[in-house]
C-alpha positions in Angstrom: -3.7 -4.0 -2.0 -6.8 -2.1 -1.2 -8.1 1.3 -0.9 -11.4 2.9 0.0 -13.0 6.0 -1.5 -15.9 7.5 -3.5 -16.4 6.6 -7.1 -16.3 9.9 -8.9 -15.9 9.1 -12.5 -16.2 6.0 -14.9 -13.8 6.4 -17.8 -14.7 5.3 -21.4 -13.9 1.9 -22.4 -11.8 0.8 -25.3 -12.4 -2.3 -27.4 -10.2 -4.1 -29.8 -9.4 -7.5 -31.4 -6.2 -9.4 -30.9 -5.0 -12.8 -32.1 -6.6 -14.4 -29.0 -10.0 -12.6 -29.7 -11.9 -9.4 -28.6 -10.8 -7.6 -25.6 -12.0 -4.6 -23.6 -10.4 -2.1 -21.3 -11.9 0.5 -19.0 -11.1 2.6 -16.0 -12.5 4.6 -13.2 -11.5 7.4 -10.6 -12.1 7.4 -6.9 -11.5 10.1 -4.5 -10.0 9.1 -1.1 -11.2 10.5 2.2 -9.1 12.3 4.9 -7.5 15.6 5.6 -5.9 15.7 2.1 -8.3 13.8 -0.3 -6.5 12.4 -3.3 -8.0 11.3 -6.7 -6.8 8.0 -7.8 -7.2 6.4 -11.3 -7.6 2.6 -12.0 -7.4 0.4 -15.2 -9.7 -2.6 -15.6 -9.2 -5.2 -18.3 -11.6 -7.9 -19.2 -15.4 -7.9 -19.8 -16.2 -9.0 -16.3 -14.3 -6.3 -14.6 -15.4 -3.5 -16.8 -19.0 -4.7 -15.9 -18.1 -4.5 -12.2 -17.4 -0.9 -12.7 -20.5 -0.1 -14.7 -22.7 -1.9 -12.1 -21.3 0.3 -9.3 -23.3 3.6 -8.9 -21.4 7.1 -9.0 -20.7 8.8 -5.8 -21.0 5.4 -3.8 -18.2 4.4 -1.3 -16.2 1.6 -2.8 -13.4 -0.8 -1.8 -10.9 -1.4 -4.7 -8.6 -4.3 -4.7 -5.7 -3.5 -7.0 -2.2 -4.4 -8.1 0.3 -1.7 -9.1 2.3 -2.4 -12.2 5.3 -0.6 -13.7 7.1 -0.8 -17.0 9.9 1.0 -18.7 9.7 2.5 -22.2 12.7 4.8 -23.6 14.2 5.2 -20.2 11.0 6.3 -18.7 8.9 4.4 -16.1 5.1 4.1 -16.3 2.9 2.8 -13.5 -0.7 1.5 -13.7 -3.1 0.5 -10.9 -4.8 -2.6 -12.3 -8.1 -3.1 -10.6 -9.0 -6.8 -9.8 -12.1 -6.0 -7.7 -14.4 -3.2 -6.9 -17.3 -3.5 -4.3 -19.6 -1.3 -2.3 -18.1 -0.3 0.9 -20.2 -0.8 4.2 -18.7 0.7 7.3 -17.8 -1.8 10.0 -17.9 -4.7 7.6 -15.0 -6.4 6.1 -14.9 -6.8 2.3 -15.6 -10.1 0.8 -12.7 -12.4 0.7 -11.1 -12.8 -2.7 -9.7 -16.2 -4.0 -6.2 -16.8 -2.7 -6.1 -14.0 -0.3 -6.5 -14.6 3.6 -7.6 -11.5 5.6 -5.7 -10.9 8.7 -7.5 -12.2 11.7 -8.8 -9.8 14.3 -7.1 -11.9 17.2 -6.5 -9.8 20.3 -2.8 -8.8 20.9 -1.4 -9.6 24.3 -0.4 -6.4 26.2 3.4 -6.0 26.6 4.7 -5.3 29.9 7.4 -2.8 30.1 11.1 -4.2 30.5 12.6 -3.9 33.8 15.6 -1.5 33.9 18.9 -3.1 34.0 21.1 -3.0 37.0 23.8 -0.3 37.0 26.6 -2.8 36.6 24.8 -4.5 33.7 24.4 -0.9 32.1 28.0 -0.2 32.5 29.1 -3.6 30.8 26.6 -2.9 28.0 28.1 0.7 27.5 31.6 -0.7 27.4 30.5 -3.3 25.0 29.1 -0.6 22.7 32.3 1.3 22.7 34.2 1.4 19.4 36.9 -1.2 19.1 39.6 1.4 18.1 41.2 4.0 20.4 41.7 7.4 19.5 45.5 8.4 19.6 44.4 11.9 21.1 43.9 12.5 24.8 40.8 14.4 25.9 42.8 17.5 26.7 44.5 17.6 23.2 43.4 19.8 20.3 42.1 18.1 17.2 44.8 17.3 14.7 43.9 19.9 12.1 
């Protein structure tokens, strides 16, 4: 998934040590454009992704490629937006293609011609076919049974 916005804040990074070695986690916040701007926070994990964020200047337009992740803990659900790439946004230019993802082509779409209206006999047959399979025991001039 992708979203564009202005990088407004870089969150502090956290470092630690695991059985597999040292790790680093960071984050950042962007503000989307539009009638109702939203602030969206993202997580980054790994030295290379944290460095991508730190190499992006504040208040610059960016395109963020991310994956939402949710998990349950004590019957509550928590959702993170895990950033896989952040890059500068250039209007009119498509972001760089990431590995394993094919961008949709900009092939022209053929215009569709409006369907011709059905003949009256065909419309009547379609209306009868759409009628319910059961018949009501009440006649149109009878009152409802309650």
